[in-house]
C-alpha positions in Angstrom: 0.0 0.0 0.0 2.8 2.4 0.9 4.6 1.4 -2.3 1.6 2.2 -4.4 1.3 5.6 -2.7 4.9 6.3 -3.4 4.6 5.4 -7.0 1.6 7.7 -7.3 3.5 10.6 -5.8 6.5 10.1 -8.2 4.1 9.8 -11.2 2.4 13.0 -10.1 5.6 14.9 -9.8 6.8 13.7 -13.2 3.4 14.7 -14.7 3.7 18.1 -13.2 7.2 18.6 -14.6 6.0 17.6 -18.1 3.1 20.0 -17.9 5.4 22.9 -16.8 7.8 22.1 -19.6 5.0 22.1 -22.2 3.7 25.4 -20.8 7.1 27.0 -21.1 7.7 25.7 -24.6 4.4 26.7 -25.9 4.4 30.2 -24.3 5.2 33.0 -26.9 8.8 34.2 -26.5 9.4 37.9 -26.3 11.4 39.2 -29.3 15.0 39.9 -28.3 15.8 43.5 -27.9 18.2 45.0 -30.4 21.3 46.2 -28.7 21.3 50.0 -28.4 23.9 51.5 -30.6 26.5 53.6 -28.7 26.5 57.1 -30.1 30.1 58.4 -30.2 30.5 61.9 -28.8 30.5 64.4 -31.6 33.8 66.3 -32.0 33.2 70.0 -31.4 36.5 70.9 -33.1 40.1 69.9 -33.7 42.9 71.7 -32.0 46.6 71.7 -32.8 49.0 73.0 -30.3 52.5 74.2 -31.5 55.3 75.0 -29.1 58.1 77.0 -30.6 61.8 77.7 -29.8 63.0 74.2 -28.7 66.8 73.7 -28.9 68.2 76.1 -26.3 68.2 73.4 -23.5 66.3 70.3 -22.2 65.0 72.0 -19.0 61.3 71.5 -19.7 61.4 67.9 -21.0 60.1 66.4 -17.7 57.0 68.6 -17.8 56.5 67.9 -21.5 56.6 64.2 -21.0 53.6 64.4 -18.6 51.4 65.6 -21.5 49.9 62.6 -23.2 48.3 64.4 -26.2 49.5 65.3 -29.7 51.8 68.3 -29.7 53.8 69.8 -32.6 57.2 71.0 -31.5 59.1 73.6 -33.5 62.8 73.3 -33.1 65.3 76.1 -33.9 68.4 74.9 -35.8 72.1 75.5 -35.0 71.6 75.6 -31.2 73.5 73.5 -28.6 70.6 71.1 -28.1 68.8 71.3 -31.5 69.7 67.7 -32.6 69.3 66.1 -29.2 65.9 67.6 -28.5 64.7 66.7 -32.0 65.7 63.1 -31.4 64.1 63.0 -27.9 60.8 64.6 -29.1 60.5 62.2 -32.0 61.2 59.2 -29.8 58.4 60.4 -27.5 55.9 60.5 -30.4 55.6 64.2 -30.8 55.6 65.9 -34.2 58.8 67.8 -35.0 59.1 70.7 -37.4 61.9 73.1 -38.3 61.5 76.6 -36.9 63.2 78.4 -39.7 64.7 81.8 -38.8 63.6 84.6 -41.1 64.2 88.3 -41.2 61.7 90.4 -39.2 60.6 94.0 -39.7 61.9 94.9 -36.3 65.6 95.4 -35.6 66.5 92.6 -33.2 69.2 90.0 -32.6 69.0 87.4 -35.4 69.6 83.6 -35.2 72.5 82.1 -37.1 71.7 81.6 -40.8 68.6 83.7 -40.8 67.0 83.9 -44.2 67.0 87.6 -45.3 64.9 89.4 -47.9 66.7 89.2 -51.2 68.7 86.1 -50.4 69.6 84.1 -53.5 68.2 80.6 -54.2 71.5 79.1 -53.5 71.8 80.7 -50.1 68.3 79.7 -49.1 68.9 76.2 -50.3 72.1 76.0 -48.3 70.4 77.3 -45.1 67.5 74.9 -45.4 69.9 71.9 -46.2 72.0 72.7 -43.1 69.1 73.2 -40.8 67.3 70.0 -41.8 70.5 67.9 -41.6 70.4 68.4 -37.8 66.6 67.9 -37.6 66.2 64.7 -39.6 62.7 64.0 -38.2 61.2 67.3 -39.3 58.1 66.9 -41.6 57.3 70.6 -41.8 58.6 74.1 -41.4 57.4 77.2 -39.6 58.8 80.7 -39.6 60.7 82.0 -36.6 60.0 85.8 -36.6 60.1 86.6 -40.4 57.5 89.4 -40.7 59.7 91.0 -43.4 60.3 87.8 -45.3 56.7 86.5 -45.2 55.5 89.7 -46.8 58.1 89.4 -49.6 56.8 87.4 -52.6 60.2 86.8 -54.3 61.9 85.5 -51.2 59.1 83.3 -50.2 58.9 81.8 -53.7 62.5 80.6 -53.3 61.6 79.1 -49.9 58.5 77.3 -51.2 60.5 75.9 -54.1 62.8 74.2 -51.6 59.9 73.0 -49.4 58.2 71.5 -52.4 61.3 69.5 -53.4 61.4 68.1 -49.8 57.7 67.5 -49.5 57.5 69.6 -46.3 54.5 71.5 -45.3 54.6 75.2 -44.1 53.0 76.5 -41.0 52.7 80.3 -41.2 53.2 81.7 -37.7 51.3 84.7 -39.1 53.4 87.4 -37.6 52.3 89.8 -40.3 48.8 90.4 -41.6 50.5 91.1 -45.0 51.8 87.6 -45.3 51.8 86.2 -48.8 52.4 82.6 -47.7 48.9 81.2 -48.2 48.7 82.2 -51.9 52.2 81.1 -52.7 51.6 77.7 -51.0 48.7 77.1 -53.4 50.8 78.2 -56.3 53.7 75.8 -55.5 51.5 73.0 -54.2 53.0 73.1 -50.7 50.9 71.9 -47.8 49.9 74.9 -45.7 48.4 75.8 -42.3 48.2 79.1 -40.4 48.3 80.0 -36.8 45.0 81.3 -35.2 46.0 82.2 -31.6 49.2 83.0 -29.8 48.9 81.4 -26.3 51.6 82.9 -24.1 52.5 86.4 -25.1 52.2 87.0 -21.4 53.9 84.4 -19.1 50.9 84.3 -16.8 48.7 81.2 -16.2 45.5 83.1 -16.1 46.3 84.8 -19.4 47.3 81.5 -21.0 44.1 79.7 -19.9 42.2 82.6 -21.5 44.0 82.3 -24.8 43.4 78.5 -24.8 39.7 79.2 -24.4 39.8 81.6 -27.3 41.5 78.8 -29.3 38.8 76.4 -28.3 36.1 78.8 -29.4 37.8 79.3 -32.7 38.0 75.5 -33.2 34.3 75.2 -32.5 33.5 78.0 -35.0 35.8 76.9 -37.8 36.0 73.1 -37.1 39.8 73.4 -36.4 42.3 75.9 -35.1 46.0 76.1 -34.4 47.6 77.8 -31.3 51.2 78.6 -30.9 53.0 78.8 -27.5 56.7 78.4 -26.5 59.1 76.1 -24.7 58.2 77.6 -21.3 57.5 75.8 -18.1 54.3 77.8 -17.3 52.9 77.2 -20.7 53.5 73.4 -20.4 52.0 73.3 -16.9 48.8 75.0 -18.1 48.5 72.7 -21.0 49.0 69.7 -18.8 46.1 70.9 -16.7 43.6 72.0 -19.3 44.0 69.6 -22.2 42.3 66.7 -20.4 39.3 69.0 -19.6 39.0 70.2 -23.2 39.0 66.6 -24.4 36.1 65.8 -22.0 34.3 68.8 -23.5 34.5 67.2 -26.9 37.6 68.7 -28.5 40.2 66.6 -30.3 43.9 67.3 -30.2 45.8 66.7 -33.4 49.2 67.3 -35.0 49.5 70.3 -37.3 50.1 67.9 -40.2 46.5 66.7 -39.8 45.2 70.2 -40.5 47.4 71.0 -43.5 45.5 71.8 -46.7 
């Protein structure tokens, strides 16, 4: 009698399991939800930061190495540390360009082998050859001073001929509103970019932050903008502080070569 009761219980349990399985199988399944596509944050603007006048020393390398964003570093030739700093900057993944000394309108001390208005093609070629021989990683050129030269069509034509041969782009520091460089770059088929904002005409952190905000606004308005600062500790410290914040706000940092047209 007890055995029969036990069998009945087992049979009842099995029957219940079968009924539950049938109910689950026959129940309409909800359609799987399509995964929600992750919308990438729209880039508000591209910003290229250029830092001029490297080559005098290596003093600011420790601060520079703490900045983990693209920077274009413009190295003066013929200085004690020109070759060494170019090698170090290239090895760290920064973009290196030649900061080519050119004659300014103002009377001031000139760098060695400064290109002067009226210089012959052979002189300009020799200067650029010598300068690039110590900065073998340079993929572009910017003018150091040069307000007189960048206003002079004949002299800049000779410069652009040399840059064209070497497939180097030209960044106009735009130290003169009368610069002829943009038109000549088109004429000679040389890659070209132009500075929008100077960042550190005053060596003051508050001023530099304000200039970087101006650069940010220009990038938002135009899609991209180039700012020029210098090999100065205060400038590097401010950049180290503000670049991560600007990235969070939707701005992308790039090398100048990415903005060349």
